[in-house]
C-alpha positions in Angstrom: 6.6 -4.6 -4.6 9.8 -2.5 -4.9 10.5 0.4 -2.6 9.9 3.1 -5.2 7.6 6.1 -4.9 4.9 5.9 -7.5 4.6 9.6 -7.9 8.1 10.9 -7.7 10.2 7.9 -8.6 12.3 8.1 -5.4 14.1 4.9 -4.5 16.9 3.5 -2.3 20.4 5.0 -2.5 23.6 3.3 -1.6 26.2 4.7 0.8 28.6 3.8 3.5 28.4 3.1 7.2 31.5 4.9 8.6 32.8 3.7 11.9 34.9 5.7 14.4 38.0 4.1 13.0 36.8 5.1 9.5 36.1 1.6 8.4 33.5 1.7 5.6 30.8 -0.9 4.9 28.0 -0.6 2.3 24.5 0.3 3.4 21.2 1.3 1.9 19.3 4.6 2.4 15.7 3.6 1.8 13.1 6.1 0.7 10.6 7.1 3.4 7.5 5.4 1.8 3.9 5.0 3.1 1.0 3.2 1.6 -2.0 5.6 1.3 -5.5 5.6 -0.2 -6.6 8.7 -2.1 -10.0 9.7 -3.3 -10.2 11.1 -6.8 -13.5 13.0 -7.1 -13.2 13.5 -10.9 -13.3 9.7 -11.5 -15.3 9.0 -8.3 -13.0 6.3 -7.1 -10.3 5.4 -4.5 -6.8 4.5 -5.4 -4.0 3.1 -3.2 -0.5 4.4 -3.9 2.9 3.8 -2.3 4.2 7.4 -2.0 7.1 9.1 -0.3 6.4 11.5 2.6 7.6 14.4 0.5 5.1 13.4 -2.2 2.4 13.6 0.5 3.3 17.2 1.1 3.1 17.9 -2.6 -0.3 16.2 -2.8 -1.5 18.4 0.1 -0.2 21.5 -1.7 -1.4 20.9 -5.3 -4.0 18.1 -5.0 -4.0 14.4 -6.0 -5.3 15.0 -9.5 -2.5 17.5 -10.3 0.1 15.3 -8.7 -0.9 12.2 -10.8 -1.0 14.3 -14.0 2.5 15.6 -13.3 3.8 12.0 -12.5 2.3 10.7 -15.7 4.0 13.4 -17.7 7.4 12.5 -16.1 6.7 8.8 -16.7 6.6 7.6 -13.0 2.9 6.7 -12.9 1.2 4.2 -15.3 
């Protein structure tokens, strides 16, 4: 499975490691992802999502149902 948040679409970015002598080598900045189970009371079922930690804060704020609805409208979730 790829390292992409299923609700926000966040994924790895590319950048440089910069040494003291200013030598630059390529590196990846991976998204901070966690695998988490959520209970959806409207559908009476559990789902497992790979979400970023910033998406977890959003879920705590607006709820899982609203977060999934928003992700579907943006095209990130099924």
